[in-house]
MOPAC internal coordinates of N, CA, C and O (Angstrom, degrees):
PM7 1SCF
backbone

  N    0.0000 0     0.00 0     0.00 0    0    0    0
  C    1.4546 1     0.00 0     0.00 0    1    0    0
  C    1.5194 1   107.14 1     0.00 0    2    1    0
  O    1.2310 1   120.24 1   -52.63 1    3    2    1
  N    1.3309 1   117.14 1   127.37 1    3    2    1
  C    1.4501 1   121.47 1   178.47 1    5    3    2
  C    1.5120 1   111.71 1   -80.90 1    6    5    3
  O    1.2310 1   121.10 1   -11.64 1    7    6    5
  N    1.3361 1   115.50 1   168.36 1    7    6    5
  C    1.4723 1   121.37 1  -178.09 1    9    7    6
  C    1.5279 1   111.54 1   -57.46 1   10    9    7
  O    1.2310 1   120.07 1   136.57 1   11   10    9
  N    1.3318 1   117.48 1   -43.43 1   11   10    9
  C    1.4645 1   121.20 1  -179.60 1   13   11   10
  C    1.5194 1   110.17 1   -64.73 1   14   13   11
  O    1.2310 1   120.33 1   135.88 1   15   14   13
  N    1.3342 1   116.98 1   -44.12 1   15   14   13
  C    1.4707 1   120.62 1   178.50 1   17   15   14
  C    1.5230 1   111.15 1   -63.12 1   18   17   15
  O    1.2310 1   120.82 1   137.55 1   19   18   17
  N    1.3370 1   116.04 1   -42.45 1   19   18   17
  C    1.4715 1   120.36 1   178.62 1   21   19   18
  C    1.5219 1   110.74 1   -60.02 1   22   21   19
  O    1.2310 1   120.65 1   133.44 1   23   22   21
  N    1.3369 1   116.35 1   -46.56 1   23   22   21
  C    1.4645 1   120.53 1   179.61 1   25   23   22
  C    1.5282 1   111.19 1   -61.85 1   26   25   23
  O    1.2310 1   120.72 1   134.15 1   27   26   25
  N    1.3079 1   116.23 1   -45.85 1   27   26   25
  C    1.4726 1   120.90 1  -178.45 1   29   27   26
  C    1.5279 1   110.77 1   -63.12 1   30   29   27
  O    1.2310 1   120.47 1   133.92 1   31   30   29
  N    1.3197 1   116.71 1   -46.08 1   31   30   29
  C    1.4605 1   120.36 1  -179.69 1   33   31   30
  C    1.5260 1   110.76 1   -65.35 1   34   33   31
  O    1.2310 1   120.46 1   138.24 1   35   34   33
  N    1.3234 1   116.72 1   -41.76 1   35   34   33
  C    1.4687 1   120.19 1   178.51 1   37   35   34
  C    1.5270 1   110.53 1   -62.26 1   38   37   35
  O    1.2310 1   120.18 1   138.03 1   39   38   37
  N    1.3271 1   117.26 1   -41.97 1   39   38   37
  C    1.4764 1   120.36 1   178.70 1   41   39   38
  C    1.5248 1   111.24 1   -64.93 1   42   41   39
  O    1.2310 1   120.17 1   140.04 1   43   42   41
  N    1.3161 1   117.27 1   -39.96 1   43   42   41
  C    1.4637 1   120.28 1   179.04 1   45   43   42
  C    1.5238 1   111.42 1   -64.91 1   46   45   43
  O    1.2310 1   120.86 1   135.98 1   47   46   45
  N    1.3176 1   115.97 1   -44.02 1   47   46   45
  C    1.4685 1   119.14 1   177.35 1   49   47   46
  C    1.5283 1   110.56 1   -63.42 1   50   49   47
  O    1.2310 1   120.64 1   139.29 1   51   50   49
  N    1.3362 1   116.38 1   -40.71 1   51   50   49
  C    1.4712 1   120.22 1   179.00 1   53   51   50
  C    1.5203 1   110.76 1   -64.01 1   54   53   51
  O    1.2310 1   120.06 1   139.48 1   55   54   53
  N    1.3186 1   117.50 1   -40.52 1   55   54   53
  C    1.4602 1   121.17 1   178.55 1   57   55   54
  C    1.5288 1   110.64 1   -63.29 1   58   57   55
  O    1.2310 1   120.71 1   135.23 1   59   58   57
  N    1.3074 1   116.25 1   -44.77 1   59   58   57
  C    1.4596 1   121.00 1   178.41 1   61   59   58
  C    1.5283 1   110.73 1   -61.37 1   62   61   59
  O    1.2310 1   120.79 1   128.34 1   63   62   61
  N    1.3265 1   116.09 1   -51.66 1   63   62   61
  C    1.4669 1   119.96 1  -178.37 1   65   63   62
  C    1.5247 1   111.82 1   -65.44 1   66   65   63
  O    1.2310 1   120.58 1   139.25 1   67   66   65
  N    1.3166 1   116.50 1   -40.75 1   67   66   65
  C    1.4606 1   119.79 1   178.93 1   69   67   66
  C    1.5187 1   112.07 1   -64.02 1   70   69   67
  O    1.2310 1   120.64 1   137.29 1   71   70   69
  N    1.3276 1   116.39 1   -42.71 1   71   70   69
  C    1.4648 1   120.36 1   179.03 1   73   71   70
  C    1.5171 1   112.38 1   -63.47 1   74   73   71
  O    1.2310 1   120.77 1   133.74 1   75   74   73
  N    1.3133 1   116.13 1   -46.26 1   75   74   73
  C    1.4617 1   119.97 1   179.66 1   77   75   74
  C    1.5282 1   109.79 1   -68.45 1   78   77   75
  O    1.2310 1   120.35 1   142.85 1   79   78   77
  N    1.3332 1   116.93 1   -37.15 1   79   78   77
  C    1.4595 1   120.05 1   177.24 1   81   79   78
  C    1.5173 1   112.07 1   -59.34 1   82   81   79
  O    1.2310 1   120.52 1   136.12 1   83   82   81
  N    1.3177 1   116.60 1   -43.88 1   83   82   81
  C    1.4690 1   120.87 1   177.85 1   85   83   82
  C    1.5286 1   110.21 1   -63.12 1   86   85   83
  O    1.2310 1   120.45 1   138.81 1   87   86   85
  N    1.3249 1   116.75 1   -41.19 1   87   86   85
  C    1.4679 1   120.26 1   179.65 1   89   87   86
  C    1.5291 1   112.16 1   -60.08 1   90   89   87
  O    1.2310 1   120.03 1   149.30 1   91   90   89
  N    1.3209 1   117.55 1   -30.70 1   91   90   89
  C    1.4616 1   120.82 1   178.05 1   93   91   90
  C    1.5344 1   111.35 1   -60.69 1   94   93   91
  O    1.2310 1   120.55 1   153.05 1   95   94   93
  N    1.3334 1   116.55 1   -26.95 1   95   94   93
  C    1.4643 1   120.57 1  -179.66 1   97   95   94
  C    1.5234 1   112.21 1   -97.15 1   98   97   95
  O    1.2310 1   120.35 1   145.04 1   99   98   97
  N    1.3243 1   116.94 1   -34.96 1   99   98   97
  C    1.4647 1   121.55 1  -177.66 1  101   99   98
  C    1.5332 1   111.26 1   -75.95 1  102  101   99
  O    1.2310 1   120.64 1   139.59 1  103  102  101
  N    1.3173 1   116.39 1   -40.41 1  103  102  101
  C    1.4720 1   121.60 1  -178.31 1  105  103  102
  C    1.5289 1   109.04 1  -138.26 1  106  105  103
  O    1.2310 1   119.78 1  -107.19 1  107  106  105
  N    1.3316 1   118.03 1    72.81 1  107  106  105
  C    1.4666 1   120.44 1  -173.69 1  109  107  106
  C    1.5318 1   115.62 1   -74.69 1  110  109  107
  O    1.2310 1   119.69 1   156.73 1  111  110  109
  N    1.3087 1   118.20 1   -23.27 1  111  110  109
  C    1.4726 1   120.46 1  -172.97 1  113  111  110
  C    1.5267 1   113.87 1   -54.53 1  114  113  111
  O    1.2310 1   118.59 1   133.53 1  115  114  113
  N    1.3355 1   120.30 1   -46.47 1  115  114  113
  C    1.4734 1   118.49 1   179.92 1  117  115  114
  C    1.5328 1   112.47 1   -61.88 1  118  117  115
  O    1.2310 1   120.39 1   146.59 1  119  118  117
  N    1.3277 1   116.85 1   -33.41 1  119  118  117
  C    1.4589 1   119.80 1   178.75 1  121  119  118
  C    1.5275 1   110.63 1   -70.76 1  122  121  119
  O    1.2310 1   120.78 1   143.01 1  123  122  121
  N    1.3268 1   116.11 1   -36.99 1  123  122  121
  C    1.4669 1   120.19 1   178.43 1  125  123  122
  C    1.5222 1   111.26 1   -57.51 1  126  125  123
  O    1.2310 1   120.55 1   143.41 1  127  126  125
  N    1.3276 1   116.56 1   -36.59 1  127  126  125
  C    1.4708 1   120.16 1  -174.23 1  129  127  126
  C    1.5170 1   113.50 1   -70.66 1  130  129  127
  O    1.2310 1   119.67 1   161.02 1  131  130  129
  N    1.3346 1   118.24 1   -18.98 1  131  130  129
  C    1.4706 1   119.85 1  -177.89 1  133  131  130
  C    1.5237 1   112.66 1  -100.10 1  134  133  131
  O    1.2310 1   120.35 1  -177.54 1  135  134  133
  N    1.3154 1   116.93 1     2.46 1  135  134  133
  C    1.4612 1   119.80 1   175.92 1  137  135  134
  C    1.5221 1   107.37 1   -72.61 1  138  137  135
  O    1.2310 1   120.23 1   -55.88 1  139  138  137
  N    1.3238 1   117.17 1   124.12 1  139  138  137
  C    1.4771 1   118.65 1  -179.74 1  141  139  138
  C    1.5323 1   111.39 1   -56.57 1  142  141  139
  O    1.2310 1   121.28 1   -47.23 1  143  142  141
  N    1.2970 1   115.15 1   132.77 1  143  142  141
  C    1.4610 1   121.15 1  -176.64 1  145  143  142
  C    1.5290 1   112.93 1   -65.71 1  146  145  143
  O    1.2310 1   120.34 1   162.97 1  147  146  145
  N    1.3232 1   116.96 1   -17.03 1  147  146  145
  C    1.4560 1   121.14 1  -179.42 1  149  147  146
  C    1.5333 1   111.90 1   -73.64 1  150  149  147
  O    1.2310 1   120.06 1   162.31 1  151  150  149
  N    1.3194 1   117.48 1   -17.69 1  151  150  149
  C    1.4634 1   120.24 1  -179.22 1  153  151  150
  C    1.5210 1   109.91 1   -74.33 1  154  153  151
  O    1.2310 1   120.41 1   -40.15 1  155  154  153
  N    1.3219 1   116.82 1   139.85 1  155  154  153
  C    1.4625 1   119.06 1   179.09 1  157  155  154
  C    1.5267 1   111.26 1   -73.70 1  158  157  155
  O    1.2310 1   120.59 1   -25.71 1  159  158  157
  N    1.3092 1   116.47 1   154.29 1  159  158  157
  C    1.4569 1   120.75 1   175.69 1  161  159  158
  C    1.5147 1   112.91 1    89.36 1  162  161  159
  O    1.2310 1   122.18 1     5.51 1  163  162  161
  N    1.3214 1   113.44 1  -174.49 1  163  162  161
  C    1.4564 1   122.04 1  -176.42 1  165  163  162
  C    1.5300 1   111.65 1   -80.28 1  166  165  163
  O    1.2310 1   120.01 1   -45.48 1  167  166  165
  N    1.3294 1   117.58 1   134.52 1  167  166  165
  C    1.4663 1   119.48 1   174.24 1  169  167  166
  C    1.5331 1   112.11 1   -56.10 1  170  169  167
  O    1.2310 1   120.28 1   144.63 1  171  170  169
  N    1.3407 1   117.06 1   -35.37 1  171  170  169
  C    1.4659 1   120.06 1  -178.82 1  173  171  170
  C    1.5269 1   111.02 1   -61.61 1  174  173  171
  O    1.2310 1   120.15 1   144.23 1  175  174  173
  N    1.3174 1   117.33 1   -35.77 1  175  174  173
  C    1.4645 1   120.64 1   177.98 1  177  175  174
  C    1.5259 1   110.47 1   -60.72 1  178  177  175
  O    1.2310 1   120.40 1   136.88 1  179  178  177
  N    1.3191 1   116.85 1   -43.12 1  179  178  177
  C    1.4668 1   121.03 1   178.27 1  181  179  178
  C    1.5280 1   110.62 1   -67.73 1  182  181  179
  O    1.2310 1   120.47 1   140.77 1  183  182  181
  N    1.3152 1   116.70 1   -39.23 1  183  182  181
  C    1.4695 1   120.52 1   178.32 1  185  183  182
  C    1.5254 1   110.53 1   -60.58 1  186  185  183
  O    1.2310 1   120.71 1   129.51 1  187  186  185
  N    1.3198 1   116.24 1   -50.49 1  187  186  185
  C    1.4619 1   119.82 1  -178.55 1  189  187  186
  C    1.5268 1   111.66 1   -68.09 1  190  189  187
  O    1.2310 1   120.67 1   141.08 1  191  190  189
  N    1.3111 1   116.32 1   -38.92 1  191  190  189
  C    1.4687 1   119.81 1   178.00 1  193  191  190
  C    1.5110 1   112.28 1   -62.70 1  194  193  191
  O    1.2310 1   120.55 1   137.75 1  195  194  193
  N    1.3226 1   116.55 1   -42.25 1  195  194  193
  C    1.4688 1   118.52 1   179.18 1  197  195  194
  C    1.5231 1   110.73 1   -71.35 1  198  197  195
  O    1.2310 1   120.14 1   149.23 1  199  198  197
  N    1.3360 1   117.33 1   -30.77 1  199  198  197
  C    1.4672 1   119.75 1   174.29 1  201  199  198
  C    1.5194 1   111.56 1   -63.21 1  202  201  199
  O    1.2310 1   120.70 1   136.33 1  203  202  201
  N    1.3346 1   116.27 1   -43.67 1  203  202  201
  C    1.4681 1   120.40 1   176.73 1  205  203  202
  C    1.5263 1   109.90 1   -61.18 1  206  205  203
  O    1.2310 1   120.74 1   134.11 1  207  206  205
  N    1.3299 1   116.18 1   -45.89 1  207  206  205
  C    1.4652 1   120.52 1  -179.79 1  209  207  206
  C    1.5258 1   110.80 1   -58.48 1  210  209  207
  O    1.2310 1   120.08 1   136.55 1  211  210  209
  N    1.3114 1   117.45 1   -43.45 1  211  210  209
  C    1.4699 1   120.44 1  -179.40 1  213  211  210
  C    1.5251 1   111.07 1   -64.96 1  214  213  211
  O    1.2310 1   120.14 1   140.25 1  215  214  213
  N    1.3136 1   117.33 1   -39.75 1  215  214  213
  C    1.4667 1   120.17 1   178.73 1  217  215  214
  C    1.5277 1   111.75 1   -67.52 1  218  217  215
  O    1.2310 1   120.28 1   139.48 1  219  218  217
  N    1.3227 1   117.07 1   -40.52 1  219  218  217
  C    1.4676 1   120.78 1   178.39 1  221  219  218
  C    1.5270 1   110.60 1   -64.55 1  222  221  219
  O    1.2310 1   120.49 1   135.07 1  223  222  221
  N    1.3121 1   116.66 1   -44.93 1  223  222  221
  C    1.4650 1   120.63 1   179.81 1  225  223  222
  C    1.5275 1   110.16 1   -64.27 1  226  225  223
  O    1.2310 1   120.29 1   139.32 1  227  226  225
  N    1.3269 1   117.06 1   -40.68 1  227  226  225
  C    1.4702 1   120.50 1   177.80 1  229  227  226
  C    1.5275 1   109.93 1   -59.03 1  230  229  227
  O    1.2310 1   120.52 1   133.71 1  231  230  229
  N    1.3209 1   116.62 1   -46.29 1  231  230  229
  C    1.4540 1   120.15 1   178.64 1  233  231  230
  C    1.5173 1   112.42 1   -61.33 1  234  233  231
  O    1.2310 1   120.46 1   138.48 1  235  234  233
  N    1.3294 1   116.72 1   -41.52 1  235  234  233
  C    1.4674 1   120.72 1   179.57 1  237  235  234
  C    1.5258 1   111.40 1   -64.80 1  238  237  235
  O    1.2310 1   120.15 1   144.70 1  239  238  237
  N    1.3130 1   117.32 1   -35.30 1  239  238  237
  C    1.4692 1   120.54 1   178.70 1  241  239  238
  C    1.5270 1   112.24 1   -67.47 1  242  241  239
  O    1.2310 1   120.13 1   150.90 1  243  242  241
  N    1.2999 1   117.36 1   -29.10 1  243  242  241
  C    1.4690 1   120.46 1  -176.41 1  245  243  242
  C    1.5226 1   113.47 1   -76.80 1  246  245  243
  O    1.2310 1   120.12 1   155.00 1  247  246  245
  N    1.3106 1   117.38 1   -25.00 1  247  246  245
  C    1.4680 1   121.24 1  -178.00 1  249  247  246
  C    1.5243 1   109.82 1   -95.61 1  250  249  247
  O    1.2310 1   120.01 1   -57.60 1  251  250  249
  N    1.3227 1   117.59 1   122.40 1  251  250  249
  C    1.4754 1   119.30 1   179.44 1  253  251  250
  C    1.5298 1   113.21 1   -54.52 1  254  253  251
  O    1.2310 1   119.75 1   145.33 1  255  254  253
  N    1.3273 1   118.09 1   -34.67 1  255  254  253
  C    1.4556 1   120.86 1  -178.59 1  257  255  254
  C    1.5215 1   114.23 1   -69.82 1  258  257  255
  O    1.2310 1   120.15 1   157.96 1  259  258  257
  N    1.3213 1   117.31 1   -22.04 1  259  258  257
  C    1.4684 1   121.16 1  -179.91 1  261  259  258
  C    1.5237 1   111.98 1  -117.49 1  262  261  259
  O    1.2310 1   121.15 1  -173.28 1  263  262  261
  N    1.3239 1   115.40 1     6.72 1  263  262  261
  C    1.4709 1   119.50 1  -174.11 1  265  263  262
  C    1.5230 1   112.22 1   -62.17 1  266  265  263
  O    1.2310 1   119.68 1   137.15 1  267  266  265
  N    1.3165 1   118.22 1   -42.85 1  267  266  265
  C    1.4699 1   120.46 1  -178.52 1  269  267  266
  C    1.5329 1   110.00 1   -60.30 1  270  269  267
  O    1.2310 1   120.26 1   132.57 1  271  270  269
  N    1.3239 1   117.10 1   -47.43 1  271  270  269
  C    1.4609 1   120.90 1   177.35 1  273  271  270
  C    1.5295 1   110.25 1   -63.15 1  274  273  271
  O    1.2310 1   120.31 1   135.22 1  275  274  273
  N    1.3279 1   117.00 1   -44.78 1  275  274  273
  C    1.4607 1   120.88 1   179.47 1  277  275  274
  C    1.5159 1   112.10 1   -59.19 1  278  277  275
  O    1.2310 1   120.62 1   139.79 1  279  278  277
  N    1.3231 1   116.43 1   -40.21 1  279  278  277
  C    1.4634 1   120.14 1   179.69 1  281  279  278
  C    1.5275 1   111.08 1   -67.07 1  282  281  279
  O    1.2310 1   120.59 1   140.52 1  283  282  281
  N    1.3252 1   116.47 1   -39.48 1  283  282  281
  C    1.4695 1   119.58 1   177.46 1  285  283  282
  C    1.5268 1   110.49 1   -64.76 1  286  285  283
  O    1.2310 1   121.02 1   136.97 1  287  286  285
  N    1.3311 1   115.65 1   -43.03 1  287  286  285
  C    1.4608 1   119.64 1   177.89 1  289  287  286
  C    1.5307 1   111.19 1   -64.64 1  290  289  287
  O    1.2310 1   120.30 1   144.28 1  291  290  289
  N    1.3273 1   117.03 1   -35.72 1  291  290  289
  C    1.4680 1   120.43 1   177.14 1  293  291  290
  C    1.5265 1   110.46 1   -63.64 1  294  293  291
  O    1.2310 1   120.62 1   136.88 1  295  294  293
  N    1.3282 1   116.41 1   -43.12 1  295  294  293
  C    1.4683 1   119.42 1   176.55 1  297  295  294
  C    1.5291 1   110.32 1   -55.48 1  298  297  295
  O    1.2310 1   121.23 1   129.61 1  299  298  297
  N    1.3259 1   115.26 1   -50.39 1  299  298  297
  C    1.4653 1   120.44 1  -177.87 1  301  299  298
  C    1.5281 1   111.57 1   -64.63 1  302  301  299
  O    1.2310 1   120.39 1   140.27 1  303  302  301
  N    1.3104 1   116.85 1   -39.73 1  303  302  301
  C    1.4614 1   120.79 1  -179.94 1  305  303  302
  C    1.5234 1   111.43 1   -65.11 1  306  305  303
  O    1.2310 1   120.43 1   136.67 1  307  306  305
  N    1.3270 1   116.79 1   -43.33 1  307  306  305
  C    1.4626 1   119.85 1   179.48 1  309  307  306
  C    1.5346 1   110.94 1   -61.73 1  310  309  307
  O    1.2310 1   120.29 1   143.84 1  311  310  309
  N    1.3183 1   117.05 1   -36.16 1  311  310  309
  C    1.4632 1   120.53 1   177.24 1  313  311  310
  C    1.5317 1   110.06 1   -72.19 1  314  313  311
  O    1.2310 1   120.47 1   138.44 1  315  314  313
  N    1.3389 1   116.70 1   -41.56 1  315  314  313
  C    1.4655 1   121.02 1  -176.16 1  317  315  314
  C    1.5257 1   112.95 1   -64.93 1  318  317  315
  O    1.2310 1   119.81 1   145.28 1  319  318  317
  N    1.3295 1   117.97 1   -34.72 1  319  318  317
  C    1.4636 1   119.72 1  -177.81 1  321  319  318
  C    1.5277 1   112.91 1   -87.12 1  322  321  319
  O    1.2310 1   120.28 1   174.83 1  323  322  321
  N    1.3148 1   117.07 1    -5.17 1  323  322  321
  C    1.4603 1   119.35 1  -177.63 1  325  323  322
  C    1.5342 1   113.09 1   -58.86 1  326  325  323
  O    1.2310 1   119.10 1   139.31 1  327  326  325
  N    1.3368 1   119.33 1   -40.69 1  327  326  325
  C    1.4804 1   117.67 1   176.92 1  329  327  326
  C    1.5347 1   112.96 1   -58.17 1  330  329  327
  O    1.2310 1   120.05 1   144.09 1  331  330  329
  N    1.3269 1   117.51 1   -35.91 1  331  330  329
  C    1.4664 1   119.56 1   177.19 1  333  331  330
  C    1.5236 1   110.51 1   -66.85 1  334  333  331
  O    1.2310 1   120.02 1   143.06 1  335  334  333
  N    1.3253 1   117.56 1   -36.94 1  335  334  333
  C    1.4642 1   120.42 1   177.51 1  337  335  334
  C    1.5288 1   110.83 1   -65.08 1  338  337  335
  O    1.2310 1   120.86 1   140.88 1  339  338  337
  N    1.3154 1   115.97 1   -39.12 1  339  338  337
  C    1.4680 1   120.07 1   176.96 1  341  339  338
  C    1.5290 1   109.65 1   -64.92 1  342  341  339
  O    1.2310 1   120.74 1   135.70 1  343  342  341
  N    1.3296 1   116.19 1   -44.30 1  343  342  341
  C    1.4647 1   120.35 1   179.28 1  345  343  342
  C    1.5238 1   110.97 1   -59.43 1  346  345  343
  O    1.2310 1   120.62 1   137.37 1  347  346  345
  N    1.3373 1   116.42 1   -42.63 1  347  346  345
  C    1.4547 1   119.95 1   178.94 1  349  347  346
  C    1.5284 1   110.87 1   -61.75 1  350  349  347
  O    1.2310 1   120.53 1   135.55 1  351  350  349
  N    1.3299 1   116.59 1   -44.45 1  351  350  349
  C    1.4655 1   119.75 1   179.87 1  353  351  350
  C    1.5240 1   111.10 1   -61.63 1  354  353  351
  O    1.2310 1   120.40 1   135.89 1  355  354  353
  N    1.3130 1   116.85 1   -44.11 1  355  354  353
  C    1.4732 1   120.68 1   179.02 1  357  355  354
  C    1.5285 1   110.23 1   -61.21 1  358  357  355
  O    1.2310 1   120.91 1   131.83 1  359  358  357
  N    1.3308 1   115.87 1   -48.17 1  359  358  357
  C    1.4693 1   119.63 1  -178.80 1  361  359  358
  C    1.5232 1   111.47 1   -62.39 1  362  361  359
  O    1.2310 1   120.43 1   136.34 1  363  362  361
  N    1.3218 1   116.79 1   -43.66 1  363  362  361
  C    1.4637 1   119.63 1  -177.51 1  365  363  362
  C    1.5183 1   111.96 1   -67.98 1  366  365  363
  O    1.2310 1   120.22 1   140.96 1  367  366  365
  N    1.3220 1   117.19 1   -39.04 1  367  366  365
  C    1.4663 1   119.63 1   179.20 1  369  367  366
  C    1.5287 1   110.37 1   -65.36 1  370  369  367
  O    1.2310 1   120.11 1   144.03 1  371  370  369
  N    1.3193 1   117.40 1   -35.97 1  371  370  369
  C    1.4738 1   121.56 1  -179.79 1  373  371  370
  C    1.5222 1   112.98 1   -76.72 1  374  373  371
  O    1.2310 1   119.91 1   159.29 1  375  374  373
  N    1.3183 1   117.77 1   -20.71 1  375  374  373
  C    1.4672 1   121.80 1  -176.12 1  377  375  374
  C    1.5284 1   109.87 1   -75.08 1  378  377  375
  O    1.2310 1   121.02 1   -68.68 1  379  378  377
  N    1.3029 1   115.66 1   111.32 1  379  378  377
  C    1.4657 1   120.47 1  -177.46 1  381  379  378
  C    1.5301 1   112.53 1   -71.16 1  382  381  379
  O    1.2310 1   119.87 1   163.92 1  383  382  381
  N    1.3202 1   117.86 1   -16.08 1  383  382  381
  C    1.4657 1   122.09 1  -178.94 1  385  383  382
  C    1.5380 1   112.45 1   -81.57 1  386  385  383
  O    1.2310 1   120.55 1   155.70 1  387  386  385
  N    1.3262 1   116.55 1   -24.30 1  387  386  385
  C    1.4647 1   119.25 1  -176.92 1  389  387  386
  C    1.5241 1   111.54 1   -77.60 1  390  389  387
  O    1.2310 1   120.70 1   -39.97 1  391  390  389
  N    1.3201 1   116.27 1   140.03 1  391  390  389
  C    1.4658 1   118.89 1   177.04 1  393  391  390
  C    1.5340 1   111.09 1   -69.05 1  394  393  391
  O    1.2310 1   121.35 1   -26.90 1  395  394  393
  N    1.3089 1   115.02 1   153.10 1  395  394  393
  C    1.4644 1   120.95 1  -177.88 1  397  395  394
  C    1.5314 1   113.58 1   -57.14 1  398  397  395
  O    1.2310 1   118.65 1   142.04 1  399  398  397
  N    1.3452 1   120.17 1   -37.96 1  399  398  397
  C    1.4684 1   118.32 1   178.63 1  401  399  398
  C    1.5325 1   113.36 1   -59.70 1  402  401  399
  O    1.2310 1   120.08 1   142.72 1  403  402  401
  N    1.3455 1   117.45 1   -37.28 1  403  402  401
  C    1.4726 1   119.67 1   177.65 1  405  403  402
  C    1.5276 1   110.69 1   -67.19 1  406  405  403
  O    1.2310 1   120.62 1   141.63 1  407  406  405
  N    1.3022 1   116.42 1   -38.37 1  407  406  405
  C    1.4628 1   120.22 1   177.47 1  409  407  406
  C    1.5230 1   109.72 1   -63.18 1  410  409  407
  O    1.2310 1   120.84 1   139.70 1  411  410  409
  N    1.3169 1   115.99 1   -40.30 1  411  410  409
  C    1.4672 1   120.24 1   178.98 1  413  411  410
  C    1.5336 1   111.07 1   -64.01 1  414  413  411
  O    1.2310 1   120.48 1   141.00 1  415  414  413
  N    1.3238 1   116.69 1   -39.00 1  415  414  413
  C    1.4647 1   121.10 1   178.10 1  417  415  414
  C    1.5241 1   109.90 1   -62.47 1  418  417  415
  O    1.2310 1   120.44 1   134.75 1  419  418  417
  N    1.3194 1   116.76 1   -45.25 1  419  418  417
  C    1.4612 1   120.74 1  -179.60 1  421  419  418
  C    1.5265 1   111.58 1   -59.59 1  422  421  419
  O    1.2310 1   120.57 1   141.10 1  423  422  421
  N    1.3109 1   116.52 1   -38.90 1  423  422  421
  C    1.4645 1   120.26 1   178.91 1  425  423  422
  C    1.5279 1   111.66 1   -76.40 1  426  425  423
  O    1.2310 1   120.63 1   140.07 1  427  426  425
  N    1.3230 1   116.41 1   -39.93 1  427  426  425
  C    1.4663 1   120.54 1  -176.48 1  429  427  426
  C    1.5245 1   112.61 1   -66.14 1  430  429  427
  O    1.2310 1   120.28 1   150.68 1  431  430  429
  N    1.3301 1   117.08 1   -29.32 1  431  430  429
  C    1.4625 1   118.07 1  -177.58 1  433  431  430
  C    1.5272 1   112.91 1   -76.52 1  434  433  431
  O    1.2310 1   119.50 1   162.45 1  435  434  433
  N    1.3333 1   118.57 1   -17.55 1  435  434  433
  C    1.4598 1   120.26 1  -178.75 1  437  435  434
  C    1.5317 1   113.31 1   -57.59 1  438  437  435
  O    1.2310 1   119.37 1   131.47 1  439  438  437
  N    1.3277 1   118.80 1   -48.53 1  439  438  437
  C    1.4689 1   117.16 1  -179.66 1  441  439  438
  C    1.5424 1   113.43 1   -72.84 1  442  441  439
  O    1.2310 1   119.90 1   169.94 1  443  442  441
  N    1.3224 1   117.79 1   -10.06 1  443  442  441
  C    1.4659 1   120.14 1   179.39 1  445  443  442
  C    1.5252 1   112.35 1   -74.91 1  446  445  443
  O    1.2310 1   119.94 1   166.03 1  447  446  445
  N    1.3092 1   117.72 1   -13.97 1  447  446  445
  C    1.4646 1   120.90 1   179.98 1  449  447  446
  C    1.5311 1   110.54 1   -65.12 1  450  449  447
  O    1.2310 1   119.99 1   141.13 1  451  450  449
  N    1.3105 1   117.62 1   -38.87 1  451  450  449
  C    1.4619 1   120.85 1  -178.82 1  453  451  450
  C    1.5312 1   112.37 1   -60.88 1  454  453  451
  O    1.2310 1   118.73 1   132.73 1  455  454  453
  N    1.3343 1   120.02 1   -47.27 1  455  454  453
  C    1.4722 1   118.40 1   177.31 1  457  455  454
  C    1.5320 1   113.04 1   -60.21 1  458  457  455
  O    1.2310 1   120.18 1   148.62 1  459  458  457
  N    1.3352 1   117.26 1   -31.38 1  459  458  457
  C    1.4685 1   119.19 1   178.08 1  461  459  458
  C    1.5262 1   110.67 1   -69.60 1  462  461  459
  O    1.2310 1   120.33 1   139.29 1  463  462  461
  N    1.3306 1   116.97 1   -40.71 1  463  462  461
  C    1.4670 1   120.39 1   176.48 1  465  463  462
  C    1.5246 1   109.42 1   -61.71 1  466  465  463
  O    1.2310 1   120.54 1   135.16 1  467  466  465
  N    1.3225 1   116.58 1   -44.84 1  467  466  465
  C    1.4670 1   120.53 1  -178.62 1  469  467  466
  C    1.5210 1   111.87 1   -66.74 1  470  469  467
  O    1.2310 1   119.76 1   143.71 1  471  470  469
  N    1.3288 1   118.05 1   -36.29 1  471  470  469
  C    1.4661 1   120.67 1   176.86 1  473  471  470
  C    1.5227 1   110.55 1   -64.43 1  474  473  471
  O    1.2310 1   120.60 1   136.37 1  475  474  473
  N    1.3238 1   116.47 1   -43.63 1  475  474  473
  C    1.4733 1   119.88 1   177.42 1  477  475  474
  C    1.5271 1   110.10 1   -62.55 1  478  477  475
  O    1.2310 1   120.05 1   140.61 1  479  478  477
  N    1.2946 1   117.51 1   -39.39 1  479  478  477
  C    1.4708 1   120.88 1   178.24 1  481  479  478
  C    1.5231 1   110.85 1   -63.50 1  482  481  479
  O    1.2310 1   120.11 1   138.36 1  483  482  481
  N    1.3270 1   117.39 1   -41.64 1  483  482  481
  C    1.4733 1   119.95 1   178.55 1  485  483  482
  C    1.5254 1   110.63 1   -62.63 1  486  485  483
  O    1.2310 1   120.53 1   137.83 1  487  486  485
  N    1.3233 1   116.59 1   -42.17 1  487  486  485
  C    1.4688 1   119.97 1   178.35 1  489  487  486
  C    1.5263 1   110.00 1   -62.85 1  490  489  487
  O    1.2310 1   120.40 1   136.56 1  491  490  489
  N    1.3241 1   116.84 1   -43.44 1  491  490  489
  C    1.4735 1   119.95 1  -179.77 1  493  491  490
  C    1.5102 1   110.93 1   -61.15 1  494  493  491
  O    1.2310 1   120.65 1   133.60 1  495  494  493
  N    1.3112 1   116.36 1   -46.40 1  495  494  493
  C    1.4705 1   119.94 1  -177.76 1  497  495  494
  C    1.5226 1   112.39 1   -66.61 1  498  497  495
  O    1.2310 1   120.66 1   149.17 1  499  498  497
  N    1.3259 1   116.34 1   -30.83 1  499  498  497
  C    1.4722 1   119.94 1  -178.66 1  501  499  498
  C    1.5276 1   112.57 1   -84.87 1  502  501  499
  O    1.2310 1   120.30 1   166.91 1  503  502  501
  N    1.3243 1   117.04 1   -13.09 1  503  502  501
  C    1.4705 1   120.61 1  -176.93 1  505  503  502
  C    1.5206 1   111.70 1   -84.74 1  506  505  503
  O    1.2310 1   120.10 1   180.00 1  507  506  505

């Protein structure tokens, strides 16, 4: 991966993480619903905590001096939130009120997690 590719990929990951991180604070309710019920404490605490984590990782990806660490944290974060993505897909597919296109989106995004992990890994290795 060249310097330009590394910068572009890091910025894209930061934009994605930053946008989703902001959404955790602006519209937290949908995120609360995908927190596994087996976890102790309030779902909102996990929603806000993961929003903070996404914003911190986004910031780390944008700075060349912290990019390697940010990319490693992005890899770990993408893996850590995957169970919530699975939970959302299961819940949405079971929800008889949701239209089929939304159910398809929930299922289609599951395999997209792997390319994000791999992109973060490429940025880390190139940093």
